[in-house]
matplotlib code that plots the C-alpha trace (Angstrom):
import matplotlib.pyplot as plt

x = [-32.8, -35.9, -37.1, -39.7, -39.7, -36.4, -32.7, -30.6, -27.1, -23.8, -20.9, -17.1, -17.7, -15.5, -17.5, -21.0, -19.1, -18.6, -22.3, -23.8, -21.1, -23.1, -27.1, -27.4, -29.1, -27.3, -26.1, -28.6, -30.5, -31.9, -34.2, -32.0, -30.9, -27.2, -26.2, -24.7, -21.3, -21.0, -24.6, -26.0, -29.8, -30.4, -32.8, -33.7, -36.4, -34.7, -34.8, -31.6, -29.4, -31.2, -29.4, -26.0, -26.0, -26.9, -23.9, -21.7, -22.9, -22.8, -19.4, -18.3, -20.0, -18.7, -15.0, -14.6, -14.7]
y = [27.8, 29.8, 28.9, 31.3, 32.9, 34.0, 33.4, 31.0, 30.4, 28.6, 31.0, 31.2, 31.6, 35.1, 37.1, 35.1, 37.4, 40.5, 40.0, 39.4, 43.2, 44.8, 43.3, 42.3, 39.6, 36.2, 32.8, 30.7, 27.7, 24.6, 24.8, 22.9, 25.6, 25.8, 27.9, 25.9, 27.5, 29.0, 29.1, 32.8, 34.2, 37.2, 40.1, 41.9, 40.9, 42.9, 40.9, 42.8, 41.2, 38.1, 37.1, 39.5, 37.0, 33.6, 34.3, 35.3, 31.5, 29.1, 31.1, 29.9, 25.8, 25.6, 25.9, 29.7, 32.1]
z = [2.2, 4.4, 7.3, 8.9, 6.0, 6.9, 3.8, 5.7, 4.8, 4.5, 4.8, 6.5, 10.3, 10.5, 7.6, 10.0, 13.0, 11.4, 10.0, 13.0, 14.5, 11.9, 13.3, 10.2, 11.3, 13.8, 13.8, 12.7, 15.5, 14.6, 17.4, 19.6, 21.4, 19.7, 17.3, 13.8, 13.2, 9.5, 9.3, 9.4, 9.3, 7.3, 9.7, 6.3, 4.1, 1.0, -1.7, -3.2, -0.2, 0.3, -4.1, -2.4, 0.1, -1.8, -4.3, -1.6, 0.6, -3.2, -3.8, -0.2, -0.5, -4.0, -2.6, -4.6, -1.4]

ax = plt.figure().add_subplot(projection="3d")
ax.plot(x, y, z, "-o")
ax.set_aspect("equal")
plt.show()
């Protein structure tokens, strides 16, 4: 999904932690001040990066991770 112009995807929590550690983005906060487990906000505006993470997220939610 897009939130305030940024891509937000559902991924395994370990993957979210890894992406955050790599400075790719941050855990998603829906506005409550609390991070949502397994949700990640990508900071890059690269559509190529968006595409790769969207595909990864689709596999995860389909149960094929």
